[in-house]
N, C-alpha and C positions, 0 to 999 in steps of 0.2 A: 504493500499500499504506500501511496505517496502522500506526504503531508500537504494538506490544502493550505494554500497561502492565505493568512488572515486578511480580511477586508481592511483596507486603509481608511483611517478615520480622517476626514477633512479638517485641518486646523481651523480654528475659529479666530485667532489673532487677538489683539487688544486694541482699544481704541486710543487715539491720540489727537492732539490739537494741531490744526494746520495753521502755521504762523501768519498773523495779519488778517485772518478771515473772520474772527469772532466778532459779533455785533452786540454782544451783551444783551441778548434778548430777554433775559430774566430767568436764567438758570432752568430752562426747560430739560436740558441734558441731565441735570442733577435730579430733577423730579421724577424721571422715568427709570433711573438706574436701580435695578432690583438688589444690588449687593452694596450699595452706598459707597462706591469707589470714586465718586466725583466730589470734589470740594471747589468752592468758588472764590476767587481773589476779590479784593475790595473793588477792582475795576470791572468785575462781572465776568471774568474769563474762567473756564473750567480747568482744574488741575486733576488729572486722572492717574489713580494709583494703579500702575500696570499689574502688580502682584495680585490685586483683588479682582481685576477685570476678567469677566467670563466670555467676553466676545459676542455678547448677545445682539449687538449693533442697535439696541434701542435709542441710544443717545445719538448715534450717527443718522438714523432715519428721521429723528424729530428735529434735528437742527436746521433752521430755516435758511442758514447761510452756507451750508455745506462746509462748516469750519471743523468738522471732526471726520477722521478717516480711520480705516482699520490698518494696523500695523503688523507685519508678519516677521518673525526672525528669520535669518538665513536658513536654518534648519527647516522651518515651516515652509518657507519658499521652495525649498528642495522637494518637499513632500507634494506641494501643489503642482510643481513642474512634473513630478512622477505620475501623478494622477491625470494631468492633462495629456501626457504622452501615451498612457496606456488605457486599455479598456477595463481595467479592474473596477470592481463595484465599489462605489464610495458610500460609506455609511454616514448619511446626513444626521445631525443631531437635531432632534425635534424639540422646540420650545414648548414645554407643557402648558404654559399660560396662553400662548398663540393657538395650540391645538384645541384647547378648551374653548376659547373664544369663537373659533370657526365652528365648532360643533354647536355651540349655542345659537350663533347667527343663522346657521343652516336650517334651524327648526322653524324660521319665520319666513313665510311665503305669502305673497299677494298684495295687491294695492287696494285699500279701502277708502271710500269716500262717504263722510257722514252726510245724510240727507236731512238737512235742517227743515223743520215745519213747524207752524203755528196754527193750531186748530185745523190741520189737514192742508193748510196752504204752504206749498214748498217755497223755500228761498232760491232765487235764481242762481245765487252763487254755488248752489250744489250742483246744478247741471254744468256750470262752467268748470267746476273741479272734475267732473266725470270726463270732460274733454281733454284736459291736461293729463288726467290720471290714466287715460287710454294709451298715451305716448309712453308714460313711465311703465306701464304694465307690459306694453310691447317690447320695450327695451330689456326689461328684467325676464321676459318670457313667462309671465304669470297672469292670473286672471285679475280682471277689474271688477271689484265687487262694491256694492252700495250697502250702507248701514241705515236701515229705517227703523225708528223708534217712535211709538205714539199709541194712540187708540183709534181703531177703525180706520187705519191709514194704508191698507193693503193696495189701495189704488196707486199709490206712489211707487210701488214695485214696477208696475208697467211703465210709469214715466221714467224710472231708472234705467229699464231696459232700452227704451226709446232713445236715451241719450248716451248709450254706450256700455252699461253695465252687462256682465254675463251672469252675475249671480247677486242676489240680495239677501242679506241677513235681517230678519224681521223680528222685532220684539213689539208685540201688539197686546196691550192690557190696559184696563182702566187707571192703573197706577201711573201710566206714562201719558195720560191725556194731556196734562199740562206740564211744560218743562219745569222740572225741579232738580237742582244740581245732584242731590243725593241719589235719587232714583235713576237718573240717566247714567251717572258715573258707575253705579252698581252694575247696571245692565251692560254698559260699554266694556267694563273691565271683565266681566263674565265672558263675554264673546271673545275678547282679546286673548284671554288665558286659554280659552278652549280651542280657538282656530288659528291663533298666532299670525296676524298680519304683519307684513314686512314694512309697509307705509301706510299711514293714515293721514288724510287730508281733511280739514275742516274750514269753513268760511270764517274770516276774521270779523265776524258780527258780535253783537253783545252776547248771544248764547254760545256761539263757537269759541270765543275767547275764554268764557267762563268754563265751558265744558273740557275744552282741550287742555288748559292749565291743570284742572283737578285730575284728569285722567293721567296726564304725563307724570304728576307727582305720585299718583297711586302706584303706577307700573314702573316708576324709577327710570324714566327714559328722557331724552332731550325733546324740546319743542322750540321751534323757530316761528315767530309770529310775523304776520304782515309780509309774507313773501310776495316778490314780484316776478321770480323765475324759479323753475324747478327742472332738474335733469338728474341723469344716473351717471355716476363715474364708472370705471372699469372694474371696481371692487364692490359693485352693488350698492354703494352708498348714495343716499339722496343728497344732491347738492342743492341747498336752499339759499336762494339769493334774496337779499332784503337791503333796504337802505340803512346806513349806520352813520353815527356821529352826526345826527341832525340832518341826514340825508346827503351829507357831502360826499360820501363814498358809498359804493355798493359792496357788501360783504357777502361772501359765499360760505355758508355754515354747514358741517357734516357731522353726523352723529355715527361714528364709525364702530363703537363698541357696545352699543345698546340697540335694543329693538322693542317695540316698533319705532320707526323714525316718524316723527309728527311734525306737521307744519300747518299753519293757518294762512289763507290767502284772502285778500280783500275782494269784495264784489267788483266786477267790471275790469279786474286786472287781466283775467284769461279769457280768451275768445269763446263764445258759446258754440258747443259742437252742433253739428247738423243733426236734426231729429229724425230718427228712423222709425216711421209708423209701423206698428205691428211686430216689432222686434221682440223676441222671446228670450227667456232665460230661466234660471233655477232660482226658487224662493225657499230659503232655509228658515223655517218657522221655529224659533228657539222658544221652548216653553218656560224659560226663566222669567219669574216675576218677583219683584221687590215687595215684601210685606209692607202694606200701607202704614202700619204702626210704627215701622222702623224709619219712616221719612218724617223728619221733624218739621219741615216746611209744608204748610197747607195752604191751598188756594181757596180763599173765601168767596171772592168775586173778582171779576175782570172789568176795569173801568177803562173805557176807551178814552184816549186823550182827545179832547175836542179840537185842540190845536192841529192834531194830525190830519184832520179832514181838509184843512185849509193849507197845510203845509205842502211845500213843493219839493218832490223827489228828484233832484238833480241827476241822480245816477241812471235814470231810465230816459233821460231827454235826448232827442236827436239833434237839437241845436241848442247850444249854450253860449250866451253872451256874458263874459265875466269881466268885472271891474276890479282895479286895484287902487293904490294910493294916488295914481294919476287922475282919478275922478274928482279929487280934492274935497269931497263932501258927500254926505248921504243923499242930498236933494238931486244930485247929478245922475244917480242911478236910475231916475225916471227916464232919462234919455235912453239907457240901455233897455229898459222895459218896453219902450216903443218899438225898438228894433226886434226884440224878442217876440212881441205881439205880431208883428208882421210876418216873421219866419215861423210862428208856431213853436217857439222855443221857451227857454227859461233863463233867468238871470242868476249867474253865479258870482263868486267873489274870491279874492285871494285872502290869505290869512291876515295881512295887514289891514285890509278893508274891514274884516270881521273884528279884528281886535280893537279897531278904532270905533266900533259901534254902528258902522254904516249899514251892515247887512247882518241877518241872523246867522247863528253858527250852522244851521242845516244847509246853508248855501256855499259853505266853504269847500273849495277844491284844492287838494294837495295831500301831502303826507299825513298831516294831522286833521285833515278834513275828509272829503270823500273822493274816490277814484272814479272817474267818469270815462266813457268811450263814446262820445257823440259822433254823428256824421260830420258835423261842423262845429269847431270850437273858435270863438272869437275872443281874443284876449285884448282888453282895452285898458291901457295904462298900467299893465303889469310887466314888471322888469323881467321876471322869469327866474326867480330863486329856484334852486334844485328841489326844494321842499314842494313847490307848486308844480314844477315839471313832472315829478313822480305821479302826480294825480291826473294829468291830462295828456301826457305825451303819446298815448295810444289812440288819440282821436283820429278819425279818418282823415280830416283836414283841419289844419290850424291856421287861422288868419290872426296875425299880430298887428296891433295899432299902437304905436309908441313913438314919442319925439326923439328919443334916444336910439340913434341907428346902431349903437353898439350893445343894445340891451340883450341879455342872454336869451330872451324869448324868441328872437329871430333865428337862433340856431336850430330850433325844432319847428319853426313855422313853415307851412307850405307856401303861404304868401305872406309877405310883410309890407306894411304901409308905414313909412316914416313920415309922421305929420301930427298935427293937433287933433287929438280925438274929439274935441268939441266941435270941430268942423267936419272930420271924417265920418263920424257916426251919423250925424243927422243927414248928411249927403247920401249915405248908403240907405238909410230908411226912406228917404224921399224917392231915391231911384227904384226901390223895391216896390213902393206903393204905386209909382207910375207904371211899372211893368205889369202889376196886378190889375190895374185900371184898363190897361191897353188890351188885355186878354178877355175882358168882359164883353 
């Protein structure tokens, strides 16, 4: 018998600092080291104790400036050369922590969209999320599912299928008739634990924000709010893009070690998918019911806000004429209202106009207001701060009127008019009236 040659074990090396590359990012390398072999200098650079390093490469991978590299001794380099030159099997060392994480993440599959409803009336943002969810599900190679909770709301399952879902998880019981955080959280967490979705999307509405935060806390996962973009990377992580630092930059956030990955998206940010009449799917009716006595909140009476009947919902308007500081005062918004009446549109406002008390808060367009997607958006006297652009940049057509030719609003405008809005707006209104009269 001939002795079998033992399998060569691939050297792991040790980490070391590359001179001149450290940016003092805040001791990320030290925070991930499992054997505490990284110490930080007063200037924020790492000192690595080579005798303690196990070559796990975690510090190398997390460094944003590639300031750490793996060092191999001459003997280790010789072994690496032998392995490269031969076909001998190489015994790769498995990181137990990484292997356990991979097994955990593999248990979660599927993209879920929470269908928000109030007394059976669905929120439009739910269908918008099914549209973007379909793209995510296709990239991941999984099912697009809807989550419907309420009482006598099974009709929403058909609507979910029509907007792209292939499966609906349904909780239908009297305890879910009205939205109450405790009942909905219990129901959602039950389904999440049972079916393990990979991604959950919710509308960034009053209900969605309340529910998403409570669920994320309960299941111990990450949540990114007010996303404006969603995509999947090559490791099945959900790339969640949202404005950060007051809207001055766009940050992409990922939750790479926890599942499900959760995000909320504002209404009108994502395009509405095409409705497919008669589409069919599978309805999973789960019998889970939260005991009424365990829900501390009780709905005694629903009182409709009288103001809501006369309030204007700018998010659904096809024509929006918005004013900013350039209007000089609240009385001048009447000029914009005249133009809006001729176009069959509504009047909006920038944050500065709302903060000045010239327009009510429900007319505010922007990051801290409402996101709109009208056919035509006319910005009058609005400079175009990034916070405002976030809320209207997806309009089909943007017309900007401003005296300052270098105003940022012109960068996103389809058409720009450099001039005095007090002359331009009345002229546009007059011309539209003349055109309407000539057609009669």
